[in-house]
N, C-alpha and C positions, 0 to 999 in steps of 0.2 A: 254108467259111469262109476268107477270104483271110488272107494273112500280116499285113496291116495291122490288120485287125479282131482277129486273134488277139493281136497285140502290145498293142492298145488294151485288150482285155479283161484281159490279164495285168497291165497297168499299173493298171487300175481295182481289181483284186483286191489287188494289193500296196499301193495307197494305202489301201484300206479296212482291210487288216490293220494297216498302220502307225497309222491312226487308232484302231483298237481297242487296240493296244498303248499308245498315249498315254493313252487313257481309263483303261486298267487301272493305269498308273503313277500318274495323278492320283488315282484312288481309293485306291491303296495309300499314297500320300503323305498324303492326307487322313486315312485311318484311322490312319497312324503318328502324325500330329500329335494326333489325338484320344486315342490310346492313351497318348501321352507326357503330355498334359495330365491325363488321368485318373490316370496313375501318380503324377504330382506331387501331385494332390489327395489320392490315397490315402495317399501318404507323409506329407503334412502332417497328415491325420487320424490316422494311426498314431502320430504324435508325442504325441497326447493320449490315444490308446487303449492306453496301456501297461498292464502288469499292476497297477501301483499304482492307476491310474485306474479300472480295472474293479473292483478290490476296494472302492474308496471309493464308487463308484456303487452297488454291491451293498449296502453298509452303509447308504447313504442311502435306498435303496428299502425296505430292511428296517425302518429307523427310521420311515418314513412309513406303513408298513402295520401297525404295532403299536398303533395307536390303537383304543380300544374304542368300542362303539356309544354309550356314555354321553357320550363326548367328541367326537361327530361335528362339532358346530359349531366347537369349538376346533381340530379337525383341519383343517376347511375354511379357517379363518383362517390356519393355520400352513403351508398349502401354497402360499402366494403365491410368486412368483419370488424376491422379496427374502429371504423367510424360508428358502427352499430353498438360496439361495446361502450364507446364514449357517450353515445346517446343514452344508453341504459344507465350509465353512471350518473348523468345529470338528472334523469328521471328519478332514480333512487334517492338522490340527494334532496330533491324537492317534492317528494311524493306526498308529504303531509303539510304543505304550506298553508292550506286552508285552516287546519286545526291550530297551527302555530299562530296564525293571524288572530284566531279567536282567543288564544291564550294571551297574547300581548295586548289585545284590545280590551280585555276584561279589567276589572278593578285590581290594582296592584296589591292592596292590603288584604285581598282575599286569599293570597297564596303565600306559602312559606318562602323565605329568601333562598333556602337550599334548592327549591325547585327551579328558580332562575339560574342558579349555578349548574344544575343538572342539564338544563337545556343548552346552556353555553358549552358545556363539556361535550355533549352529544353532537352539537354543531361542529365543534373543532374535530371530533372524531370522524364525522362525515367528510369534512374537507381533507383530512389526512388520508382517508381511504380513497378519495377521488384522486388526490395527487399520486398516491402509491399505485393506483390502477393505471394512470397515464405512464408512470415509469415502467410498469410491467409490460405494457404495450410497446413502449419504446425499446425495451430490452429484446422483446420478441422480434421487432422489426430489424434491429441491428444484427441479430443472430441469423435471421432468414436471408438478409441481403449479403452477408459475408461468409459465415461458417457453412451454411447449407449450399451456397454457391461454390465454395471451395471443395466441398466433399461430394458434389454432384458428379456422378459418373465414375468416380475413382474411390468410392467408399470402401468396397471390399477387395479392390485389386492390389495384388503384389507383383504384378508383371511390369512391363516396360511402360513408363509414362512418356507421353509426348511433350515436346517443348512448350506447346500451347497450354497443356494442363498444368505444368510446373509454373509457368508464368502467371496463369490465372490464380493458382494457389498462393503464390508469393504476394500478388496484388491484394487478394482478399484478406489474407492474414495480416498484412501490414495495415490495411485500412481498418480492420477490426481492432488491432492493438492500439491504434491512434484514437479510437473513440473512448469517450468517458463512460464509466459504468453508471447507468441511470439510477441504479438502486443505492448509489453511494450517499445520496441525500437522506435516505431512510436508514440512518445508522442505528446501531443498537443503543447508543447513548440517548438518542431522541426517543426511542421506544421506552426506555427506562424512565425518562423524565415524564412522559405522558402517563405511564402506568403508575408512577408515584402519585401524580395528581388524582388519578382514578381511585387509588387506594385511600387517599386522604378524604376524598368526597364520600366514598363508601363508609368510612369510619364515622364521619359526621352524620350521615343519613341514618345509619343503624343506631348510633348513640341517641340521636334525637327521637327516633321512633321508639326505642326502648323506654326513654323517659316518659314519652306520651302514654305508652302502654301501662307503665307503672302508675301514672297519675289517674288514668281512666279506671284501673283496677281499684285504686284507693278510694276514688270518688264513689264507685259502685258499692264498695264495702261500707263507706260512711253513710250512704243513702239507705242501705239496708238496715244498718244499725240504728240510724235515726228513726226510720219507719217502725222498727220493732220497739224502740223506746217509747215513741208516741203511742203506739197501740197498747203497750203495757200500762202506760200512764193513764190513758183514757179508760181502760178496763178497770184500773184501780180506783179512779174517781167514780166510775159508775157503781162499783161495788160499795164504796164508801157512802155515796148518796143513798144506795139501796138500804144499807144497814141503818143509816140515820132515819130513813123513811119507815123502817120497821118499828122503831121506837116511837115514831110520831105518826100514828095511823092516819090522822087527818091530813097531815102534810103529804103522806104517801099517796093518798087518793088523788090529791090535787096536783102535786108537783112532780112526783117521781116518774110517771110515764113520759112527761115532756122532757125532763132532764136526761133520762136514759136514752130516749130516742135521739136527743141532740148529741149526746156523746157517741152513740153508735153511728150516727150519721157522720160525725167527724172522723171516726175510724175508717168508714167506708170511703170517704173522700180522700183520706190519706193513702189508702191502698190503691185507689184508682189513679191518684197522682203519681204514686210510685211506679206504676207501669210505664209511664211516659218519661223518656229521657229529657233532661233539661237541655237547653240550647247550647250551653257551654260544653257539655259532654258530647253532644252530637258534632259540634265543630271540631273538638279534639279528635273524635273518631274519623272524621273526614280527612283531617290533616294527616293522621296516622296512616290511612290507606294510601294517600298520595305519596308520602315519604317512603312507605314500604314498596310501592310500585317503582319509584325512582331508584331505590336501593337494589331491587332486583335487576333493573336495567343496567345499572353500573356494574353489578356483579357479572352479568353476561358479557358486557363490554370488556371487562378485565380479562376474562377467559379468551375472548376472541382475539384481543390484541396480543395476549401471550402466545397463542398459536401462530398468529400472523407474524410476529417478530421472529419466531424460529424458522418459518418458511421463507421469510425475506432474507434472513441470514444465510440459509442454505443456498438460495439462488444467487445471492450476492457473491458468496465464496466461489461457487462454480464459475460465474462470469469472470471473476478476477483470475481464476486459474486458467481459463481459456485465453484471456487477454495476455497473461504472462507467457504462455506457450507460443501464442502468435507473435508476440514481440520478440521472443528469443529466436524464432525462425527468421523473422525479418532482419534481425541483426547479424546472425551467423551466415545466412545465405548458403545453407548446406542442403543439397537436394535430398539426401537420405533422411535428414532430420525433418524436412518438410513432409516427406511421404509418411513418416512414422506419426507425426503430429496430426496430419489429416486423417489417417486411419484411426487414431485414438479419438479424435473429435467425432468421426462418423460412428464409432462404436457407442459413444455416450450421447449421441444426438437424441435418441428417443427418450432416454431418462431425463435429460435436461428439459425437453418439451413437456414431459409429464409433470415435472416440478413446477414449471411456469403455469401450466393449466391448473394444478392444484392450488397454487397461490391465488390465481385469478378467481377461482370459484370460492375460495374462502373470503376474499374481499367482498364478493357479491353477497355471501351469506352474512357477513358482518353488517353490510348495508341494510339487509332485511331485518336483522335483529335490532338495529338502531331504530328503524321505523316502527317495528312492533313495540319496542319499549316506550318510545315517545307516545304512540297512540294509547298505550295502556295508562300512562300517567295523565295524558290529556282527557281520557275518558273518565278518570276519577275526578278531575277538576270540573268537567262538564256535569257529572252526576251531582257534585256538591253544589253547583250553581242552580240546579233545578228546584 
């Protein structure tokens, strides 16, 4: 083998090795991206697969499997998706009734008045979410019965329509325009009023918690200063007695050891006492933790309702737009207009369904956050009662 051929063979091997390294790097990068996307999806799913979610799902399955053989037909009717959603709504609203009963059965003077207001506000928020969920399900039912029926079979067609198709489209559009928008009750004004109440409660909770924190900090500083003062005073007295005992040798032999040990014992007792918090400080700390947990719950509730108000406004406006177009077609009785409106509704059908689904999922998430916040506050109350 010549030197040239040997160099050529070495170059070929090195080039092949470099290509293999590049392929390995590309595969690793692709797998990294796939792992990252899968981890993001897993993290998103885990946001809904919390302990509260699993408990509610278990209760829902148990409720659906308790029907007897005599009520098989009723059970079949009550296992539709809409009815299952309403069941989940009721279970979410009453998931922590046992803990609430414990709260209301305990001594009223053990809890801060703002905690009572917090539980009332969270209860009203749960009822509002339940009512809003029913309106969303009603909106989906109206849309499926009318708009989807009108666009069925003619969604993408621009050819000749039969008389039966036109008659069906007219009937469905007229029926849809005559229906009331279920989301009209959940107006933006109502959301603004509720959020104003939440902001006011959050301000009172945080203000009271800050005051308690300042008081606890001041009490700790005073206790430390008092302990240091007593220690210095006892040490000064011990030094004074020692100096007096030096000038009085006889008195030093008899009295000084007892006096010094007495004073030093007082210092040790004061130091040991300083390690334990007084009951008043412990009670303030417990109340502070309860108010802080309630403030966090209200803060999360404000964010959830802010997002929910925007989603409700979007679905409400889309529903009103669809009703307006359907009403215009019903009044004009123009075949070309009906065809164009039906094609437009069919084109935006998937987007409207996605918006409804997003709103429904956010309502469920708001339910779970309310339950989680309630349990956090109740756990602080239970811990303080132990």
